[in-house]
N, C-alpha and C positions, 0 to 999 in steps of 0.2 A: 651512505650516511647523509649526505646533503639532501638527497631526494627524500629520505625518511624524515629528516627534520623539517623540511619545507612542506611536505605533503602528508606524511604519516602522523606527525604529532599535532598539526593544526586541526582544529575543529572540535566537535563535541565528543566528550568521553564520559559515557554514562557510568563507567566503573569508578570514576572519581567521586568521592563524597561531595554532596552539594555545598558543604561548608568550606571546601578547600579553596583557598584564594592566596595568591602571592605572585612573586616574580622570581624567575630563575635565569641565571646566565650560564650558558654552557661554553666553556673555553676549551676549544678543540685545538691541540697543538700538533704540528707536523713540520719537520725540517726547519725548525727555528721560527716558524710563523704561528700565529694564533688566530683562529677564526672565532668570532663571538656570535653566539645565537642567544636571543633573548625571548624567554617564554613568559607570557602573562596568563595566569590561570584564574578564572572566576566563573561561577555558575556552571561548572562542568565543561567550560569552553576554554580551549587553549589557543592563544594567538602566538605566532612565531614571527619574529623579525630578526634582522641582523643589526646588532647594536652592542657596544661595549659599556652601556650605561650600568650604573650601580644596580644591584638586585638584592633581594632578601637572602638568596642562596646563590653561591657561585660554585659551580662544579667544574673541575679541570681534569683533563685526561688526554692522552695521545689519541690521534684519530683511530688507530687500530682498536683501542678499547671501546670507543664510541661505535665503531663499525660492528664489533661483536655484540654490543648492547642492542643496536638497531636490528640486528639479524636474529636475536634471541639466543645466540650462542653463549652469552654471558649475562650474569645478574648483577644489579647494582651493588647489593650488599657484599657479594663475593669480591667484586673488584675493589670496593672500599677496604675490605679487610686485608687484601693483598697489597694495598697501597698503590694500586694501578690507577686509582681515581682519588681525588681529594675533594672535600666539600667544606665550605666555610659559610656560616650564617645560620639561617633557620632550618635546622636539620629535619624537622618533620616534613618539610617540603621534599626532601630527598626520598622519603618513603612514598610520597605521592608520585614523584617522578618515575619510580619503578613501575607504577601502573600504566604508564604511557608507552613503555617499551614492551615489545612482544615477549612472551615466554618461550621456552623451548618448543620446537616444532612438534614433538611427540607428547607435549603436556596435555592433560585433560582436566577439566574442571571437576572438583570434588563432588559436586551435585550430580554430574553425569555418571561418575563412577558409582555413586550410591544408587542411582536409578537402575543401573545395569547389574546391581547385585554385588558390586565390589569385585576385587581381585581375589578370588578364592584359590588359594594355593594348597 
């Protein structure tokens, strides 16, 4: 998880809309401790720092949940609906955050499926 936050999230993300801008703080809890990761998003670029500063969106979950998100084994919306993850603040940023985490390993882009003629059963 730490490697993904420090290296995988930082940088340019062309799948983010160009108009997406804001700050997100990820509060990762484990064994009574909380790690704070601060994301700044602007112009399809994500900067990641370690900070507990106020943010437009604060997302809190156990380290296990963030590990599953970072590996593509879990989706943000599903963890939110199961109350495994909480979010406070500017919720549209939460939907932008989902674009920063990988999808399931066997996922395929809908355009690729269409080009291949779809799944004909």
